[in-house]
Structure formats: C-alpha cells, structure tokens
C-alpha positions as CSV (number, residue, x, y, z in Angstrom):
1,M,-106.7,-45.0,-41.0
2,T,-106.9,-44.2,-44.6
3,L,-105.9,-41.2,-46.8
4,Q,-109.6,-40.6,-47.4
5,K,-110.2,-40.3,-43.6
6,W,-107.3,-37.8,-43.5
7,L,-109.0,-35.8,-46.2
8,E,-112.3,-35.8,-44.2
9,Y,-110.3,-34.6,-41.1
10,G,-108.9,-31.7,-43.1
11,W,-105.3,-33.0,-42.9
12,L,-105.1,-33.4,-46.7
13,R,-106.6,-31.8,-49.7
14,S,-107.2,-33.2,-53.1
15,H,-104.4,-32.6,-55.6
16,K,-104.2,-33.4,-59.3
17,S,-100.5,-33.8,-60.2
18,S,-98.9,-33.7,-63.6
19,Q,-96.0,-35.5,-65.1
20,K,-94.1,-32.2,-65.1
21,E,-94.7,-31.7,-61.4
22,I,-93.5,-35.2,-60.6
23,S,-90.5,-34.8,-62.9
24,D,-89.5,-31.5,-61.2
25,L,-89.8,-33.1,-57.8
26,Y,-87.5,-36.0,-58.9
27,K,-85.0,-33.4,-60.1
28,I,-85.0,-31.9,-56.6
29,I,-84.4,-35.4,-55.1
30,D,-81.4,-35.9,-57.5
31,R,-80.0,-32.5,-56.7
32,D,-80.4,-33.0,-53.0
33,L,-78.8,-36.4,-52.9
34,Q,-75.8,-34.9,-54.8
35,D,-75.6,-31.8,-52.6
36,A,-75.9,-33.9,-49.4
37,A,-72.5,-35.4,-50.4
38,G,-70.9,-32.0,-50.5
39,N,-68.3,-30.4,-48.3
40,I,-70.6,-28.6,-45.9
41,S,-71.6,-29.0,-42.3
42,A,-73.3,-32.2,-41.1
43,D,-76.3,-30.1,-40.1
44,W,-76.8,-28.9,-43.7
45,R,-76.0,-32.2,-45.3
46,F,-78.6,-33.9,-43.1
47,G,-81.2,-31.3,-43.9
48,I,-80.6,-31.7,-47.6
49,A,-80.7,-35.5,-47.4
50,Y,-83.9,-35.3,-45.3
51,N,-85.4,-33.0,-48.0
52,A,-84.8,-35.7,-50.6
53,A,-86.6,-38.3,-48.5
54,L,-89.4,-35.9,-47.9
55,K,-89.8,-35.1,-51.6
56,L,-90.3,-38.8,-52.3
57,C,-93.0,-39.0,-49.7
58,T,-94.6,-36.0,-51.3
59,I,-94.4,-37.6,-54.7
60,L,-96.1,-40.7,-53.4
61,L,-98.9,-38.6,-51.8
62,Y,-99.4,-36.6,-55.0
63,A,-99.6,-39.8,-57.0
64,E,-102.5,-40.8,-54.7
65,G,-104.3,-37.6,-55.5
66,Y,-103.6,-35.7,-52.3
67,R,-101.3,-33.1,-50.8
68,P,-100.9,-32.2,-47.1
69,E,-102.6,-29.1,-45.7
70,K,-100.2,-26.4,-44.5
71,T,-100.1,-27.5,-40.9
72,L,-97.8,-30.4,-40.3
73,Q,-97.0,-30.9,-44.0
74,H,-93.7,-32.8,-43.4
75,Y,-95.3,-34.9,-40.7
76,R,-98.3,-35.8,-42.8
77,A,-96.2,-36.6,-45.9
78,I,-94.0,-39.0,-43.9
79,Q,-96.9,-40.6,-42.0
80,A,-98.6,-41.3,-45.3
81,L,-95.8,-43.6,-46.4
82,P,-97.3,-46.8,-44.8
83,L,-100.8,-45.8,-45.8
84,I,-99.6,-45.7,-49.4
85,L,-97.0,-48.5,-49.6
86,G,-98.3,-50.8,-46.8
87,S,-97.8,-51.4,-43.1
88,H,-94.4,-52.9,-43.7
89,R,-93.2,-49.3,-44.2
90,E,-94.2,-48.2,-40.7
91,R,-90.6,-48.5,-39.4
92,D,-89.4,-46.3,-42.3
93,A,-92.0,-43.7,-41.4
94,K,-90.8,-43.7,-37.8
95,Y,-87.2,-43.4,-38.8
96,L,-88.0,-40.5,-41.2
97,D,-90.0,-38.8,-38.4
98,T,-87.0,-39.1,-36.1
99,C,-85.0,-37.5,-38.9
100,R,-87.7,-34.7,-39.2
101,N,-87.2,-34.0,-35.5
102,K,-83.4,-33.9,-35.8
103,R,-83.7,-31.6,-38.9
104,N,-86.0,-29.3,-37.0
105,I,-83.5,-29.0,-34.1
106,T,-80.6,-28.2,-36.4
107,E,-82.7,-25.8,-38.5
108,Y,-84.3,-23.9,-35.6
109,D,-82.6,-24.5,-32.3
110,Y,-78.9,-25.1,-32.3
111,V,-75.8,-26.1,-34.4
112,G,-74.4,-29.6,-34.1
113,G,-77.7,-31.5,-33.6
114,V,-76.5,-34.2,-36.0
115,T,-73.3,-36.1,-36.6
116,E,-71.6,-37.2,-39.8
117,E,-72.8,-40.7,-38.9
118,D,-76.4,-39.4,-38.8
119,V,-75.9,-38.0,-42.3
120,E,-74.4,-41.2,-43.7
121,E,-77.1,-43.3,-42.1
122,L,-79.9,-41.2,-43.7
123,I,-78.3,-41.3,-47.1
124,I,-77.7,-45.1,-46.9
125,F,-81.3,-45.5,-45.6
126,W,-82.6,-43.6,-48.6
127,R,-80.5,-45.5,-51.2
128,L,-81.3,-48.9,-49.7
129,T,-85.0,-48.2,-49.0
130,F,-85.8,-46.4,-52.3
131,P,-83.1,-47.6,-54.7
132,K,-85.3,-46.9,-57.8
133,P,-87.9,-44.3,-56.8
134,G,-89.3,-44.2,-60.3
135,V,-90.1,-47.9,-60.2
136,L,-91.8,-47.4,-56.8
137,L,-94.0,-44.7,-58.2
138,H,-94.8,-46.7,-61.2
139,S,-95.9,-49.6,-59.0
140,C,-98.2,-47.2,-57.1
141,Y,-99.9,-46.1,-60.3
142,Q,-100.3,-49.8,-61.4
143,Q,-102.2,-50.6,-58.1
144,K,-104.9,-48.1,-58.9
C-alpha cells in the first residue's frame, strides 16, 4: 500500500504545508510533552502525551504532501508512519494505535483506563523513538 493509493481511496487529500504550519505543530508537541509531565490525572497525561505522538505523525504526513480525511484522522496519521519511514516502523504504528484505543477509552468511556506506567511508557517510547523529530523530518525531505 502507498500514500498515493490512500489518496485514490479517499482516505487522504493533498495538502501543501508551510514552514509556519510545521513550526506551529512542533510547538504543540513541545507543549504537550511538558504538560504530560504535569501533576494531573494519568488519563489526561496519557491523552496529552498521545497528542504529541499524533502531531509528529501528522507532521510527517504533511511533509509528504497529504492530510487525512476527516474520518479516522488519528488512525490514518498513525498508520502512515511505516509508509513514510519504512516497514521497520510497523511496530511503532501498532503501539501508537494501541495508545489511540486507550486514549479513546479514557476520553469517551470511563475514568482510569490507563495507569501511571502507561503514561511513562508512552513518554519514554516517544523520547526514544523520536529523540530529534526535526532531524527525522529533515531526512524525510532529503529523500524526496
């Protein structure tokens, strides 16, 4: 599967990003990673850390010239990760999709759907997997 096929299926639409848009999204990531370390419930901390990971997936998709259609936006952004960075990122996409499901439970269904360990695991995953997101994005642009 390719992003071009996703576009043909109507799962994505073309998107011309700007340096300002990408910069603004990076600022959201920085804010979210700081806020996720705050003194609030594990549910909210997890949701905020998840949002940082989602924003990076969104940035990568934008850098490729696409944005997800409204239906399943989070899912598409996450599933695009191995299509953009390579099949070695499939486990990362699966983990983030599990996080998406947990976040949905704590956001829409009930309190206490995640633990402090879940929060720390996601933050550590984020920092180890994407220690320098700007370098990652730069390498994506270099491949084009």
